[in-house]
C-alpha positions in Angstrom: -26.4 -29.9 -49.4 -24.5 -28.7 -46.6 -27.1 -25.9 -44.9 -25.2 -22.0 -44.0 -24.7 -22.7 -40.8 -23.1 -25.8 -41.0 -20.8 -24.4 -43.4 -20.3 -21.7 -41.3 -19.2 -23.6 -38.4 -17.1 -25.5 -41.1 -15.0 -22.2 -42.3 -15.0 -21.5 -38.7 -13.3 -24.6 -36.6 -11.5 -25.0 -39.5 -8.3 -22.7 -38.5 -8.8 -24.3 -35.8 -7.8 -27.7 -37.4 -10.8 -28.9 -36.0 -14.9 -28.9 -36.6 -17.8 -30.0 -35.6 -18.5 -31.4 -38.5 -16.5 -34.5 -39.6 -18.0 -37.0 -40.4 -16.8 -40.4 -41.1 -16.3 -40.9 -45.0 -17.9 -44.6 -46.1 -14.3 -46.1 -46.1 -13.8 -44.7 -41.8 -17.0 -47.1 -41.6 -15.7 -49.8 -43.5 -12.2 -49.9 -42.1 -12.9 -49.0 -38.9 -13.7 -52.5 -37.0 -15.9 -51.2 -34.1 -19.0 -48.4 -34.1 -18.3 -45.5 -31.4 -20.9 -44.4 -29.2 -21.2 -42.1 -26.4 -22.2 -42.5 -23.1 -25.7 -40.2 -22.0 -23.7 -38.2 -19.0 -21.3 -37.3 -21.4 -24.1 -35.4 -24.0 -25.1 -32.8 -21.0 -26.2 -29.0 -22.3 -26.0 -30.7 -26.0 -28.9 -29.5 -27.9 -30.3 -32.1 -30.1 -27.2 -34.4 -29.1 -28.1 -36.8 -32.4 -27.1 -34.6 -34.7 -24.4 -33.3 -33.1 -22.8 -37.3 -32.4 -24.1 -37.7 -36.1 -22.0 -34.4 -37.4 -19.1 -35.6 -35.1 -18.7 -38.9 -36.9 -19.7 -40.9 -33.2 -21.9 -43.9 -34.2 -24.8 -43.4 -31.5 -24.6 -44.2 -28.1 -25.6 -45.4 -24.4 -28.1 -44.2 -22.2 -29.3 -45.3 -18.9 -33.2 -46.5 -17.9 -35.3 -48.8 -19.6 -38.2 -46.6 -21.3 -36.3 -45.7 -24.2 -38.2 -45.1 -27.0 -38.3 -42.6 -28.0 -34.7 -42.4 -27.7 -34.6 -44.6 -30.1 -36.6 -43.1 -32.7 -34.4 -40.1 -32.2 -30.9 -41.5 -33.0 -32.4 -43.9 -36.1 -34.5 -40.2 -37.4 -30.5 -39.6 -37.1 -28.7 -42.8 -38.8 -27.8 -43.7 -36.0 -27.7 -46.8 -33.2 -28.5 -46.3 -29.3 -26.0 -49.1 -28.2 -26.9 -50.0 -24.5 -28.6 -49.1 -21.7 -27.5 -48.7 -18.4 -29.0 -50.8 -15.4 -28.5 -52.4 -12.6 -29.1 -55.7 -10.0 -28.9 -55.7 -5.8 -27.9 -58.7 -4.2 -29.4 -57.5 -0.4 -32.7 -56.2 -1.4 -35.5 -57.9 -2.2 -36.6 -57.6 -4.9 -32.8 -57.3 -6.7 -34.2 -56.0 -9.5 -37.1 -52.8 -10.6 -39.7 -54.9 -11.5 -40.7 -53.2 -14.1 -38.2 -55.1 -16.4 -40.8 -57.8 -16.9 -42.8 -54.7 -18.1 -40.1 -52.4 -19.9 -37.5 -55.1 -21.5 -39.9 -57.0 -23.7 -40.6 -53.3 -25.2 -37.4 -53.1 -27.0 -37.4 -56.4 -28.8 -35.4 -56.2 -31.9 -33.4 -52.8 -30.9 -30.2 -55.1 -30.5 -30.1 -52.6 -27.4 -27.7 -54.6 -24.8 -28.3 -54.9 -21.4 -25.5 -53.6 -19.5 -26.2 -54.3 -16.4 -24.6 -53.8 -13.4 -24.3 -55.9 -9.8 -23.9 -54.6 -6.7 -24.9 -55.7 -3.0 -23.7 -58.2 -1.0 -20.4 -59.8 0.1 -18.0 -59.6 -2.8 -16.5 -63.1 -4.3 -18.3 -64.9 -1.9 -22.3 -65.0 -3.5 -21.6 -66.3 -6.4 -24.3 -68.2 -6.7 -27.1 -65.5 -5.8 -25.3 -63.6 -8.0 -25.7 -66.1 -10.8 -29.4 -66.8 -10.1 -30.1 -63.1 -10.6 -28.1 -62.1 -13.5 -30.2 -65.6 -14.9 -33.7 -64.3 -14.3 -32.6 -61.3 -16.0 -31.8 -63.1 -19.0 -34.2 -65.3 -19.5 -36.4 -61.3 -19.7 -33.8 -60.6 -22.7 -33.7 -64.1 -24.3 -37.5 -63.3 -24.4 -37.6 -60.1 -26.3 -34.1 -61.8 -28.2 -31.9 -59.3 -26.6 -28.4 -59.7 -24.5 -27.0 -59.3 -21.2 -23.3 -58.0 -20.6 -22.3 -57.5 -17.1 -20.6 -53.7 -16.0 -17.9 -53.7 -13.8 -17.5 -50.9 -11.5 -16.0 -49.8 -8.6 -16.7 -51.2 -5.5 -19.7 -52.9 -6.9 -20.1 -56.7 -5.9 -19.1 -57.5 -9.7 -15.8 -54.8 -10.0 -13.5 -55.7 -12.7 -14.7 -58.4 -15.9 -12.8 -60.3 -14.3 -15.3 -60.8 -11.4 -18.4 -60.5 -14.8 -16.0 -64.2 -16.7 -16.6 -65.4 -13.3 -20.5 -64.5 -12.4 -21.5 -65.1 -15.8 -19.7 -68.8 -16.4 -21.9 -69.7 -13.4 -25.3 -68.1 -15.0 -23.8 -70.1 -17.7 -26.9 -68.1 -20.7 -26.1 -67.9 -24.7 -27.0 -64.0 -24.0 -25.4 -63.4 -21.3 -21.6 -61.7 -21.4 -19.5 -59.4 -20.2 -17.7 -55.7 -20.7 -14.0 -54.3 -20.1 -14.4 -51.2 -18.6 -11.8 -49.4 -18.3 -11.9 -46.4 -15.8 -13.1 -49.2 -13.7 -10.3 -51.6 -14.3 -7.8 -49.3 -13.5 -8.9 -48.5 -10.6 -9.1 -52.1 -9.4 -5.7 -51.8 -10.1 -5.6 -54.0 -13.0 -4.0 -52.6 -15.3 -1.5 -54.8 -15.5 -2.9 -57.3 -16.2 -5.2 -56.4 -19.2 -3.7 -58.8 -21.4 -4.5 -60.9 -19.5 -8.1 -60.1 -19.2 -8.8 -59.8 -22.9 -7.2 -63.3 -24.0 -9.6 -64.6 -21.0 -13.4 -62.1 -22.2 -13.0 -64.0 -26.0 -16.2 -64.5 -27.0 -17.8 -63.6 -24.2 -16.9 -60.1 -24.8 -20.0 -58.1 -25.9 -19.0 -54.0 -25.5 -15.7 -52.1 -24.5 -15.3 -48.2 -23.1 -12.6 -46.4 -23.2 -11.9 -42.3 -22.1 -8.3 -40.9 -21.2 -6.7 -41.7 -18.1 -3.9 -41.7 -16.4 -1.8 -44.8 -15.0 -3.6 -45.8 -12.3 -1.2 -44.7 -9.6 -2.0 -44.9 -5.4 -4.2 -42.0 -4.6 -5.3 -41.5 -8.2 -9.2 -40.1 -8.6 -11.8 -40.6 -11.4 -10.9 -36.6 -12.3 -7.5 -38.6 -13.6 -8.3 -42.0 -14.6 -11.7 -40.2 -16.7 -10.7 -36.8 -19.4 -11.0 -37.2 -22.7 -10.3 -39.8 -25.3 -6.0 -38.7 -26.2 -6.0 -37.4 -23.0 -3.6 -38.8 -20.0 -0.9 -40.9 -20.3 -2.0 -43.9 -20.2 -1.6 -45.8 -23.9 -5.6 -46.3 -24.8 -4.4 -47.0 -28.6 -2.0 -49.5 -27.7 -5.8 -51.3 -25.8 -7.5 -51.2 -28.8 -5.3 -51.9 -30.9 -4.9 -55.4 -28.3 -8.8 -56.1 -28.7 -8.6 -55.9 -32.1 -5.8 -58.0 -32.6 -7.4 -60.3 -30.3 -10.6 -60.1 -32.7 -13.0 -57.8 -30.7 -15.8 -56.4 -33.0 -18.7 -55.2 -31.1 -19.5 -51.5 -30.3 -17.2 -49.9 -27.6 -18.3 -46.9 -25.9 -17.3 -43.2 -24.4 -17.2 -42.4 -20.6 -17.6 -39.7 -19.9 -18.7 -39.1 -16.2 -17.5 -36.2 -14.7 -15.1 -35.3 -17.0 -15.0 -31.2 -16.6 -15.1 -28.9 -19.6 -17.5 -28.2 -22.1 -19.2 -30.5 -23.2 -19.4 -30.3 -27.1 -15.1 -29.2 -26.8 -14.9 -33.1 -25.2 -17.0 -35.1 -27.4 -14.8 -32.6 -30.4 -11.3 -33.7 -28.6 -12.6 -37.7 -28.1 -13.6 -38.2 -31.8 -10.2 -37.0 -33.3 -8.4 -38.6 -30.7 -10.4 -41.9 -31.6 -9.8 -41.6 -35.1 -5.9 -40.6 -34.5 -5.8 -44.0 -32.6 -8.1 -45.7 -35.8 -5.5 -43.9 -38.3 -2.9 -46.3 -36.5 -4.3 -49.8 -36.9 -3.8 -51.6 -38.7 -6.6 -52.4 -41.7 
């Protein structure tokens, strides 16, 4: 039964064409091949995020840090999942990653949380052997907990693009290590025209993808144009999703919200509406 406050919210929001409660039906969830989650940087100021995300129709969240047992429990209680946690390593520091990894990673055993790993420092493209050795250490810790590691390309980092991630991952040579495509970072790195090839080359190593609304990259464009709520900007994100589906990608897709202006709840509503519109246009 829908509570009176939620019922009132539906009635009020329907006048504007889109309400807070737009849950996926069982048929929707079966039809949509990729679970859709939100980066926690899109939840600032949101009261009771698990409830809100559940009501809007998202499948979960991506967080930052390793001590996330409380997050996992709260989202599981709402019928949602913590899909990933954002962690990092640095090639120019000793030790190259937080020593707490050795204590915290085993605690994530059984959660299926993806360790979404950034690689910073060093001379880009010239220290792959060192990068691979560091990632291999982290991958072995993760493997002992039956977890996967996805390299997170980030503009300006050692692993800045998916092409960088693939190059390093192949040297790591661990079955639990893969890559991700982060749309905004590919665009910032002027990799937009190569995305068709990137999707093909990532193939079975592609573990997770992030998207957001964006404009087609032009000289001088900043993050405010390359990270927008989904459905805004002139970049064809739906077309990108079609290419992922055609390539057989069925893994999770996260909504990047870094630095997005405006009301967080309205942004989440906008993005889930755009997501469902894109999904409606995909082959079923």
